[in-house]
ZAMIMAR-510226 format. One line per 10 residues: number of its first residue (from 1); their letters; for each residue z, x, y of N, C-alpha, C. Coordinates in Angstrom, 1 decimal. Last residue first. Example, Ala and Ser with C-alpha at 12.3 -4.5 7.8 and 13.67 -1.06 7.14 Angstrom:
! residues 2
2	SA	7.1,12.8,-2.2,7.1,13.7,-1.1,7.9,12.9,0.0 ~ 7.8,13.2,-5.7,7.8,12.3,-4.5,7.8,13.2,-3.3
END
This chain:
! residues 252
252	XXXXXXXXXX	-35.4,9.3,7.4,-36.4,9.6,8.4,-37.8,8.6,8.7 ~ -32.7,8.3,5.3,-34.3,8.1,5.2,-34.9,8.3,6.7 ~ -30.1,8.7,5.4,-30.6,10.0,5.3,-32.4,9.7,5.3 ~ -29.2,5.9,5.0,-28.9,6.4,6.3,-29.8,7.9,6.4 ~ -29.6,5.6,2.5,-30.6,4.9,3.2,-30.4,5.8,4.6 ~ -27.6,6.4,0.9,-28.6,7.0,0.9,-29.7,6.7,1.9 ~ -25.9,4.0,0.9,-25.6,5.2,1.5,-26.8,6.1,1.8 ~ -27.6,2.5,-0.4,-27.4,1.9,1.1,-26.7,3.1,1.8 ~ -27.6,3.6,-3.0,-29.0,3.7,-2.1,-28.4,3.1,-0.7 ~ -25.0,3.1,-4.1,-25.4,4.2,-3.3,-26.3,4.5,-2.8
242	XXXXXXXXXX	-23.4,0.5,-4.1,-24.7,0.8,-4.0,-25.0,1.8,-3.3 ~ -20.4,0.8,-6.4,-20.9,1.1,-4.8,-22.4,0.8,-4.9 ~ -18.8,-1.9,-8.2,-19.5,-0.8,-8.3,-20.5,-0.7,-6.6 ~ -15.4,-3.3,-7.0,-17.2,-3.4,-7.4,-17.8,-2.2,-7.2 ~ -12.5,-2.4,-8.6,-13.2,-2.5,-7.2,-14.6,-2.7,-7.8 ~ -10.7,-4.6,-11.0,-11.6,-3.2,-10.7,-12.5,-3.3,-9.4 ~ -8.4,-6.7,-10.3,-9.2,-6.2,-11.4,-9.7,-4.8,-11.0 ~ -6.5,-7.9,-9.1,-7.7,-7.6,-8.3,-8.8,-7.3,-9.2 ~ -4.3,-8.3,-10.5,-4.8,-9.6,-10.4,-6.5,-9.0,-9.6 ~ -3.0,-5.8,-10.3,-3.6,-6.2,-11.7,-4.4,-7.2,-11.5
232	XXXXXXXXXX	-2.2,-5.9,-7.6,-3.2,-4.9,-8.1,-3.9,-5.2,-9.3 ~ -0.1,-8.0,-8.1,-1.0,-8.1,-7.4,-2.5,-7.2,-7.5 ~ 1.7,-6.4,-9.9,1.3,-7.6,-10.3,-0.1,-8.1,-9.5 ~ 2.1,-4.5,-8.3,1.7,-3.9,-9.3,1.0,-5.4,-10.0 ~ 3.6,-5.7,-6.2,2.4,-4.9,-5.9,1.7,-4.6,-7.1 ~ 5.8,-6.9,-7.7,5.1,-7.8,-6.7,3.9,-7.1,-6.6 ~ 7.1,-4.5,-8.5,6.8,-5.4,-9.4,5.5,-6.2,-8.7 ~ 7.4,-3.1,-5.8,6.9,-2.3,-6.9,6.3,-3.1,-7.8 ~ 9.7,-5.0,-4.6,8.5,-4.8,-3.7,7.4,-3.9,-4.9 ~ 11.5,-5.3,-6.2,10.9,-6.1,-6.4,9.5,-6.1,-5.6
222	XXXXXXXXXX	12.4,-2.5,-6.0,12.1,-3.2,-7.4,11.4,-4.3,-7.2 ~ 13.3,-2.5,-3.3,12.4,-1.6,-3.8,11.9,-2.2,-5.4 ~ 15.2,-4.4,-3.1,14.2,-4.6,-2.6,13.1,-3.5,-3.0 ~ 18.1,-4.7,-3.4,17.1,-4.5,-4.6,15.9,-4.6,-4.4 ~ 19.6,-4.9,-1.7,19.6,-3.5,-2.0,18.7,-3.5,-3.1 ~ 18.3,-7.4,1.0,19.2,-6.8,-0.1,18.6,-5.4,-0.6 ~ 16.2,-10.3,1.6,16.8,-9.0,2.0,17.7,-8.6,1.0 ~ 13.0,-11.3,1.0,14.5,-11.4,0.5,14.7,-10.0,1.1 ~ 10.1,-13.8,1.7,10.9,-12.5,2.0,12.4,-12.7,1.3 ~ 7.2,-15.2,1.3,8.5,-15.0,0.6,9.1,-13.7,1.1
212	XXXXXXXXXX	4.7,-17.1,2.2,5.2,-16.0,2.8,6.7,-16.2,1.9 ~ 2.1,-18.5,0.1,3.3,-18.8,0.9,4.1,-17.6,1.4 ~ 0.7,-17.0,-1.7,-0.1,-17.8,-0.8,0.9,-18.0,0.2 ~ 1.7,-15.1,-3.2,1.4,-16.1,-3.9,0.8,-17.5,-3.1 ~ 1.7,-13.1,-1.8,1.0,-12.5,-2.7,0.6,-14.3,-3.4 ~ 3.1,-12.2,0.5,2.6,-13.8,0.7,1.6,-13.8,-0.4 ~ 6.4,-10.6,1.0,4.7,-10.6,0.5,4.6,-12.1,0.4 ~ 9.0,-8.6,1.5,8.3,-9.7,1.8,7.0,-9.6,1.2 ~ 12.3,-6.7,1.2,10.8,-7.0,1.1,10.2,-8.3,1.6 ~ 15.0,-4.8,3.0,14.0,-5.9,2.2,12.8,-5.7,1.9
202	XXXXXXXXXX	16.2,-3.1,4.2,16.4,-4.3,4.8,15.8,-5.3,3.9 ~ 16.0,0.0,4.1,17.6,-0.6,4.5,17.6,-2.3,4.7 ~ 13.6,-0.1,3.3,14.3,0.8,2.8,15.7,0.2,2.6 ~ 11.3,-2.3,3.5,12.0,-1.7,4.1,13.2,-1.0,3.4 ~ 7.9,-3.5,3.0,8.9,-2.9,2.4,9.9,-2.4,3.3 ~ 5.5,-6.1,2.6,6.3,-5.0,3.2,7.6,-4.8,2.6 ~ 2.4,-7.8,2.8,3.3,-7.3,2.0,4.2,-6.4,3.1 ~ -0.2,-8.7,4.2,0.2,-9.3,2.8,1.6,-9.0,2.3 ~ -1.1,-9.4,7.3,-0.5,-8.4,6.6,0.0,-9.3,5.3 ~ -4.0,-9.9,8.7,-3.1,-10.5,8.1,-2.5,-9.2,7.7
192	XXXXXXXXXX	-6.4,-9.3,10.4,-5.0,-8.6,10.7,-3.9,-9.2,10.0 ~ -8.4,-10.9,9.5,-8.3,-9.7,9.4,-7.4,-8.7,9.6 ~ -6.4,-13.7,9.8,-7.6,-13.3,9.6,-7.5,-11.8,9.2 ~ -3.3,-13.1,11.9,-4.5,-13.8,10.9,-5.5,-13.2,10.5 ~ -0.2,-12.9,13.1,-1.3,-12.2,12.4,-2.1,-12.9,11.5 ~ 1.7,-14.9,13.2,0.6,-14.5,14.5,-0.3,-13.8,13.9 ~ 3.6,-14.7,11.1,2.3,-16.0,11.2,1.3,-15.6,12.1 ~ 5.3,-12.7,11.8,4.1,-12.7,10.5,3.2,-13.5,10.5 ~ 6.7,-13.9,14.0,5.9,-12.2,14.1,4.8,-12.6,13.1 ~ 7.8,-15.9,12.4,7.1,-16.4,13.8,6.2,-14.8,13.9
182	XXXXXXXXXX	9.6,-14.6,10.9,8.4,-15.5,10.2,7.5,-15.4,11.4 ~ 11.0,-12.9,12.5,10.1,-12.3,11.4,9.1,-13.3,11.0 ~ 12.7,-15.4,13.7,11.8,-14.4,14.5,10.8,-13.5,13.5 ~ 13.8,-16.7,11.7,12.7,-17.4,12.3,12.1,-16.3,13.2 ~ 14.4,-14.5,8.8,14.7,-15.1,10.1,13.5,-15.8,10.6 ~ 14.5,-13.0,6.5,14.4,-14.3,6.3,14.7,-15.1,7.7 ~ 14.8,-10.5,7.4,13.7,-10.7,7.2,13.2,-12.4,6.7 ~ 17.3,-10.2,9.9,16.7,-10.0,8.6,15.3,-10.5,8.6 ~ 19.0,-10.7,11.9,19.1,-11.7,11.2,18.3,-11.2,9.8 ~ 18.1,-8.7,13.6,19.5,-8.4,13.1,19.4,-9.3,12.0
172	XXXXXXXXXX	15.1,-6.7,13.0,15.8,-8.0,13.2,17.1,-8.2,12.8 ~ 14.0,-4.5,11.9,15.0,-4.2,13.6,15.4,-5.9,13.8 ~ 14.9,-2.7,9.1,14.2,-4.1,9.7,14.9,-4.1,11.0 ~ 14.0,0.6,8.0,14.6,-0.7,8.1,14.1,-1.7,9.0 ~ 11.9,2.1,7.0,13.2,2.5,6.8,14.0,1.3,6.9 ~ 8.8,0.7,5.6,9.7,1.3,6.8,11.0,1.9,6.2 ~ 5.5,-0.1,5.5,6.4,0.2,4.9,7.4,1.0,6.0 ~ 3.2,-2.9,5.2,4.1,-2.1,6.0,5.2,-1.5,5.5 ~ -0.2,-3.8,4.3,1.1,-3.9,4.3,1.8,-2.6,5.1 ~ -3.0,-5.2,2.5,-2.3,-4.6,3.6,-1.0,-4.7,3.7
162	XXXXXXXXXX	-5.9,-5.4,0.4,-4.4,-5.6,0.6,-4.1,-4.9,1.7 ~ -9.4,-6.9,0.9,-8.2,-5.6,1.0,-6.9,-5.7,1.2 ~ -10.4,-9.5,-1.1,-9.9,-8.9,0.6,-9.1,-7.7,0.0 ~ -13.0,-8.7,-3.2,-12.1,-9.1,-2.9,-11.4,-8.5,-1.5 ~ -16.6,-9.5,-3.6,-15.5,-8.4,-3.2,-14.3,-9.4,-2.9 ~ -17.6,-10.1,-6.9,-17.4,-10.7,-5.9,-16.7,-9.7,-5.1 ~ -19.9,-7.7,-8.9,-18.6,-8.4,-8.8,-18.5,-9.0,-7.4 ~ -23.3,-8.2,-10.0,-22.3,-7.7,-8.9,-21.0,-8.3,-8.9 ~ -24.2,-9.1,-13.5,-23.8,-9.1,-11.9,-22.9,-8.5,-11.2 ~ -24.9,-6.5,-15.9,-24.0,-7.5,-15.4,-24.0,-7.7,-13.7
152	XXXXXXXXXX	-27.4,-5.5,-17.9,-27.0,-5.6,-16.4,-26.1,-6.7,-16.3 ~ -26.6,-4.0,-20.8,-27.0,-4.9,-20.3,-26.5,-5.2,-18.9 ~ -25.3,-1.9,-22.6,-26.7,-1.7,-22.3,-27.4,-3.0,-21.3 ~ -22.7,-2.2,-22.3,-23.5,-2.3,-23.6,-24.8,-2.4,-23.4 ~ -23.2,-2.8,-18.8,-22.3,-2.9,-19.9,-22.9,-3.3,-21.1 ~ -23.9,-1.7,-15.8,-24.5,-1.8,-17.1,-23.4,-2.1,-18.0 ~ -23.7,-3.6,-12.7,-23.3,-2.7,-13.7,-23.7,-2.6,-15.0 ~ -24.7,-4.4,-9.4,-24.9,-4.8,-10.6,-24.3,-3.4,-11.6 ~ -22.7,-3.6,-6.4,-24.2,-3.3,-7.3,-23.9,-3.9,-8.7 ~ -21.8,-4.4,-3.0,-21.5,-4.4,-4.3,-23.0,-4.4,-4.9
142	XXXXXXXXXX	-20.5,-2.6,0.1,-21.8,-3.4,-0.8,-21.2,-3.1,-2.4 ~ -19.0,-3.4,3.0,-18.8,-3.2,1.4,-20.1,-3.6,0.7 ~ -18.2,-2.5,6.3,-19.2,-3.3,5.4,-18.9,-2.5,4.1 ~ -15.3,-3.1,7.8,-16.3,-2.4,7.3,-17.3,-3.0,6.7 ~ -13.3,-4.8,8.5,-14.3,-5.2,9.0,-15.4,-4.3,8.6 ~ -11.0,-3.6,7.2,-11.5,-4.8,6.6,-13.0,-5.3,7.0 ~ -10.1,-1.7,8.8,-10.8,-1.4,7.2,-11.3,-2.6,6.7 ~ -9.2,-2.6,11.0,-10.2,-1.4,11.2,-10.9,-1.1,9.6 ~ -7.3,-4.3,9.9,-8.5,-4.8,10.4,-9.6,-3.7,10.8 ~ -5.4,-2.6,9.7,-5.9,-3.2,8.3,-7.2,-3.9,8.8
132	XXXXXXXXXX	-4.7,-1.7,12.3,-5.2,-1.0,11.2,-5.8,-1.5,10.0 ~ -3.8,-4.1,12.9,-4.9,-3.4,13.7,-5.5,-2.6,12.7 ~ -1.3,-4.6,11.4,-2.4,-5.5,11.4,-3.6,-4.9,11.8 ~ 0.2,-2.5,12.4,-0.4,-2.5,10.9,-1.6,-3.3,10.8 ~ 0.5,-3.2,15.0,0.0,-2.1,14.7,-0.5,-2.2,13.5 ~ 2.1,-5.8,14.5,0.9,-5.9,15.0,0.1,-4.8,14.9 ~ 4.3,-4.6,13.2,3.5,-5.5,12.3,2.3,-5.9,12.7 ~ 5.1,-3.1,15.4,4.5,-2.2,14.2,4.0,-3.3,13.2 ~ 6.2,-5.3,16.9,5.3,-4.4,17.6,4.5,-3.7,16.2 ~ 8.3,-6.4,15.4,6.8,-7.4,15.6,5.7,-6.4,16.1
122	XXXXXXXXXX	8.9,-4.2,13.0,9.4,-5.1,14.0,8.0,-5.6,14.4 ~ 10.4,-2.4,10.8,9.5,-3.4,10.7,10.0,-4.2,11.9 ~ 10.4,1.3,11.3,10.8,0.0,11.6,10.1,-1.0,11.1 ~ 8.6,3.5,11.3,10.4,3.9,11.3,10.8,2.3,10.9 ~ 5.9,3.1,8.8,6.5,3.5,10.3,8.3,3.2,10.1 ~ 3.1,3.5,7.6,4.6,3.7,7.3,5.2,4.2,8.7 ~ 0.7,1.2,6.3,1.1,1.9,7.6,2.7,2.2,7.5 ~ -1.5,0.7,3.9,-0.5,0.6,4.3,0.0,1.4,5.5 ~ -4.3,-0.9,1.9,-3.7,0.1,2.9,-2.5,-0.3,3.4 ~ -6.0,-1.2,-1.5,-5.0,-1.4,-0.1,-4.6,-0.8,0.6
112	XXXXXXXXXX	-8.4,-0.5,-2.4,-7.8,-1.7,-2.9,-6.5,-2.1,-1.9 ~ -11.5,0.9,-1.7,-10.4,0.4,-1.3,-9.6,-0.5,-1.9 ~ -14.2,1.3,-2.4,-13.2,1.8,-3.3,-11.7,1.5,-3.2 ~ -16.0,0.5,-0.5,-15.7,-0.3,-1.7,-14.9,0.0,-2.5 ~ -15.5,2.5,1.5,-14.7,1.1,1.8,-14.7,0.3,0.6 ~ -14.6,5.9,0.5,-15.9,4.5,0.9,-15.0,3.4,1.0 ~ -12.9,7.6,2.3,-12.8,7.1,1.3,-13.9,5.8,1.4 ~ -13.0,11.1,3.6,-13.3,9.7,3.9,-13.0,9.0,2.5 ~ -10.1,13.5,4.3,-11.0,12.9,3.6,-11.3,11.4,4.2 ~ -7.7,16.3,4.7,-9.1,15.2,5.2,-9.8,14.6,4.3
102	XXXXXXXXXX	-6.4,18.6,3.8,-5.9,16.9,3.9,-6.9,15.7,4.3 ~ -9.4,20.2,3.2,-8.0,20.3,3.1,-7.5,19.0,3.2 ~ -11.9,17.8,3.5,-11.6,19.1,4.0,-10.1,19.3,4.3 ~ -14.5,15.9,2.1,-13.1,16.5,2.2,-12.9,17.9,3.0 ~ -17.0,14.2,2.1,-16.6,15.2,3.1,-15.2,15.9,3.3 ~ -15.5,11.9,0.4,-16.7,12.2,0.7,-16.1,13.1,2.0 ~ -14.4,10.6,-2.7,-14.4,10.8,-1.6,-15.1,11.7,-1.0 ~ -16.3,8.8,-5.6,-15.9,10.0,-4.7,-15.3,9.6,-3.5 ~ -15.7,6.3,-8.0,-15.8,6.5,-6.5,-15.2,7.5,-6.2 ~ -14.4,5.9,-10.5,-15.9,5.7,-10.2,-16.3,6.0,-8.9
92	XXXXXXXXXX	-11.8,7.2,-9.8,-12.3,7.2,-11.1,-14.0,7.3,-11.0 ~ -10.7,6.4,-7.4,-11.1,7.4,-7.4,-11.7,7.9,-8.5 ~ -9.6,3.7,-5.7,-10.3,3.9,-6.8,-11.1,5.3,-6.7 ~ -6.8,3.6,-3.6,-8.1,3.6,-3.8,-8.7,4.0,-5.3 ~ -4.4,3.1,-1.0,-4.7,2.7,-2.4,-5.9,2.5,-2.8 ~ -3.6,4.8,1.7,-4.5,4.3,1.0,-4.4,4.2,-0.5 ~ -1.7,5.3,4.4,-1.6,5.6,3.2,-2.5,4.3,2.3 ~ -2.3,5.6,7.1,-1.1,6.5,6.4,-1.3,6.6,4.9 ~ -5.5,5.9,8.3,-4.5,5.1,7.7,-3.6,5.9,6.9 ~ -7.3,6.2,11.4,-6.7,7.0,10.2,-5.5,5.9,9.5
82	XXXXXXXXXX	-9.7,3.6,11.6,-8.9,4.3,12.2,-7.9,5.0,10.9 ~ -12.9,3.6,9.5,-11.6,2.9,10.5,-10.8,3.7,10.9 ~ -16.5,3.8,10.5,-15.2,4.5,9.9,-14.0,3.7,10.7 ~ -19.8,3.9,9.6,-18.7,3.6,10.5,-17.4,3.6,9.8 ~ -21.9,4.4,8.1,-21.1,5.5,8.6,-20.0,5.5,9.6 ~ -22.7,2.4,6.5,-23.5,2.8,7.7,-23.0,4.0,8.7 ~ -21.3,2.3,4.5,-22.5,3.1,4.1,-23.1,3.1,5.3 ~ -17.9,3.5,5.7,-18.8,2.5,4.9,-20.3,3.0,4.9 ~ -14.8,4.7,5.2,-15.9,4.8,5.9,-17.1,3.9,5.2 ~ -11.4,5.4,6.2,-12.2,4.6,5.2,-13.5,4.8,6.2
72	XXXXXXXXXX	-9.4,8.1,6.2,-10.2,7.4,6.9,-11.0,6.7,6.0 ~ -6.1,8.7,4.7,-7.3,8.9,4.9,-8.1,7.8,5.8 ~ -3.4,9.8,2.3,-3.8,9.3,3.9,-5.5,9.6,3.8 ~ -3.3,8.3,-0.9,-3.8,9.5,-0.2,-3.5,8.8,1.4 ~ -3.8,7.5,-4.3,-3.0,7.6,-3.2,-2.9,8.4,-2.5 ~ -5.6,6.2,-7.2,-5.5,7.3,-6.0,-4.5,6.9,-4.9 ~ -5.1,4.2,-10.0,-5.0,4.5,-8.4,-4.7,5.7,-7.9 ~ -4.6,5.2,-12.5,-6.4,4.5,-12.3,-6.3,4.5,-10.6 ~ -2.2,5.5,-13.3,-3.2,6.8,-12.8,-4.4,6.2,-12.3 ~ -0.2,3.0,-12.0,-0.7,3.7,-12.9,-1.6,4.7,-12.2
62	XXXXXXXXXX	2.6,3.3,-9.6,1.5,2.7,-9.9,0.8,3.5,-11.0 ~ 5.0,5.0,-9.6,5.2,3.5,-10.4,3.7,3.0,-10.7 ~ 4.6,7.5,-8.3,5.6,7.6,-9.3,5.2,6.1,-10.3 ~ 3.2,6.5,-6.3,2.4,7.5,-7.3,3.1,7.3,-8.2 ~ 5.0,5.5,-4.5,3.8,4.7,-5.3,3.2,5.4,-6.2 ~ 6.3,8.0,-4.1,7.2,6.7,-4.6,6.1,6.0,-5.2 ~ 4.9,9.3,-2.5,5.5,10.0,-3.6,6.1,8.6,-4.7 ~ 4.6,7.7,0.0,3.3,8.2,-1.2,3.6,8.4,-2.5 ~ 7.0,8.0,1.0,6.3,6.8,0.6,5.1,6.9,-0.7 ~ 7.0,10.8,1.3,7.5,10.3,0.8,7.4,8.8,0.2
52	XXXXXXXXXX	4.6,11.3,3.1,4.6,11.7,1.9,5.6,11.4,1.0 ~ 5.3,9.7,5.6,4.4,9.1,4.8,4.3,9.7,3.4 ~ 7.4,11.3,6.1,7.7,10.1,5.8,6.7,9.5,5.0 ~ 6.0,13.5,6.9,6.9,13.7,5.9,7.5,12.1,5.1 ~ 4.5,12.3,9.2,3.8,12.8,8.3,4.5,13.0,6.8 ~ 6.6,11.9,11.0,5.8,10.7,10.5,5.1,11.2,9.2 ~ 7.6,14.4,11.5,8.1,13.6,11.1,7.5,12.6,10.2 ~ 5.4,15.5,13.0,5.5,16.0,11.4,6.6,15.2,10.7 ~ 5.4,14.0,15.2,4.2,13.7,14.3,4.3,14.3,13.1 ~ 7.9,14.3,16.1,8.1,13.0,15.8,6.6,13.2,14.7
42	XXXXXXXXXX	10.1,17.1,15.5,8.8,17.0,16.1,8.3,15.6,15.4 ~ 12.5,17.8,14.1,12.4,17.2,15.7,10.9,16.9,16.1 ~ 14.2,16.7,11.6,12.7,17.3,12.0,12.7,16.5,13.6 ~ 16.5,15.6,10.9,16.7,17.1,10.9,14.9,17.2,11.6 ~ 16.8,12.8,10.8,18.0,13.5,11.1,17.7,15.0,11.5 ~ 14.7,12.0,9.5,15.1,11.5,10.8,15.8,12.3,11.4 ~ 14.7,13.4,6.9,13.6,13.6,7.9,14.2,13.1,9.1 ~ 17.2,12.3,5.9,17.1,13.3,6.3,16.0,14.0,7.4 ~ 16.3,9.3,5.7,17.4,9.7,6.8,17.4,11.3,7.1 ~ 14.5,9.9,3.7,14.1,9.4,4.8,15.1,9.8,6.1
32	XXXXXXXXXX	16.2,10.8,1.9,15.1,11.5,2.2,14.4,11.3,3.6 ~ 17.9,8.3,1.5,18.4,9.8,1.8,17.5,10.6,2.3 ~ 16.2,6.4,0.6,16.8,6.4,2.0,17.3,7.6,2.3 ~ 15.4,7.4,-1.7,14.2,7.3,-1.0,15.1,7.5,0.7 ~ 18.0,7.3,-3.2,17.6,8.6,-3.2,16.1,8.5,-1.9 ~ 18.1,4.3,-2.9,19.0,5.3,-2.3,18.6,6.7,-2.1 ~ 16.1,3.7,-4.6,15.9,3.1,-3.4,17.0,4.2,-2.4 ~ 17.0,4.6,-7.1,15.6,5.1,-6.7,15.5,4.8,-5.4 ~ 19.6,2.9,-7.5,19.6,4.6,-7.1,18.3,5.1,-6.4 ~ 18.0,0.6,-7.8,19.0,0.8,-6.4,19.1,1.9,-6.2
22	XXXXXXXXXX	16.9,1.3,-10.1,16.1,0.8,-8.9,16.5,1.0,-7.6 ~ 18.9,1.0,-11.9,18.4,2.1,-11.7,17.5,2.1,-10.6 ~ 20.3,-1.7,-11.2,20.9,-0.4,-10.8,20.1,0.8,-10.8 ~ 18.1,-3.3,-12.7,18.3,-3.4,-11.2,19.1,-2.1,-10.5 ~ 18.4,-2.2,-15.1,17.2,-1.9,-14.4,17.4,-2.2,-12.9 ~ 21.1,-2.9,-15.6,20.8,-1.8,-15.7,19.1,-1.5,-15.0 ~ 20.8,-5.8,-15.3,21.7,-5.1,-14.3,21.4,-3.7,-14.7 ~ 19.1,-6.4,-17.8,18.7,-6.7,-16.5,19.4,-5.7,-15.3 ~ 21.0,-5.5,-19.8,19.5,-4.9,-19.4,19.0,-5.1,-18.2 ~ 23.7,-5.0,-20.7,23.0,-6.2,-19.5,21.7,-5.2,-18.9
12	XXXXXXXXXX	24.4,-3.5,-22.8,25.3,-4.6,-22.2,24.6,-5.5,-21.5 ~ 22.4,-1.5,-22.9,22.7,-2.6,-24.1,23.4,-3.7,-23.9 ~ 22.5,-0.3,-20.4,21.0,-1.2,-20.9,21.2,-2.0,-22.1 ~ 25.0,0.8,-20.7,24.9,-0.4,-19.7,23.5,-0.9,-20.4 ~ 24.3,2.7,-22.7,25.7,1.6,-23.1,25.2,0.5,-21.9 ~ 22.5,4.4,-21.3,22.2,3.5,-22.6,23.0,2.3,-22.8 ~ 24.0,5.4,-19.4,22.6,4.3,-19.0,22.5,3.5,-20.4 ~ 26.0,6.7,-20.5,26.4,5.7,-19.7,25.1,4.5,-19.7 ~ 25.3,7.6,-24.2,25.4,7.9,-22.7,25.8,6.4,-21.8 ~ 27.4,7.7,-26.8,26.5,7.0,-26.2,26.5,7.2,-24.7
2	XX	28.6,8.8,-30.0,28.5,9.1,-28.5,27.3,8.2,-28.2 ~ 30.7,7.2,-32.4,29.6,7.5,-31.9,29.2,7.8,-30.4
END
């Protein structure tokens, strides 16, 4: 009986098959980012390309209920965040606003997570991503009752918007399990706290369980994807927007 190599490996050791498949996916992403770094001479365009590669990977593995784009976040008073490299948001119940080509405003209530895409994970980029996250988290979010089977259901409590940093490499020689990384990470608190991160050449980290957990190595993409999926799953659905709060801006 003829059996292809992938099927044979999955029969022998399913866990190893899954690890190897994600390692190949990670290598493909590494090559795309390396090509961008090595062949694109304009730093702004290079950054846009790298963002799109990370967005491509997230779209591949997150369910269709999550929209993923670069965007600016807006609240009911018209206050806006900084430009955010990667936003995971609801686009099923919540529209984007004032779209123009690749520019869009995403209502604050619809946001699940925000990420910055940088060349490396280091102290300055962690702090930069923390400030970007803060610009989103300080925005006003409304919540409204919804109707289920004809009955009004109380408004959902608001969850804390997740934040993260995606990169090609880690700049600490001793990696993400070092005291240097831990110190830089722990310095970010409150609205600047970073929840997770992934480096193609360096590993991944998250504090989804409360305590910081960091690992180095070639299996970081698989660990990052599945931990993010679990955390998004735990958030449930975003709250219903109080559209009257947005409409009040137009009352003269």
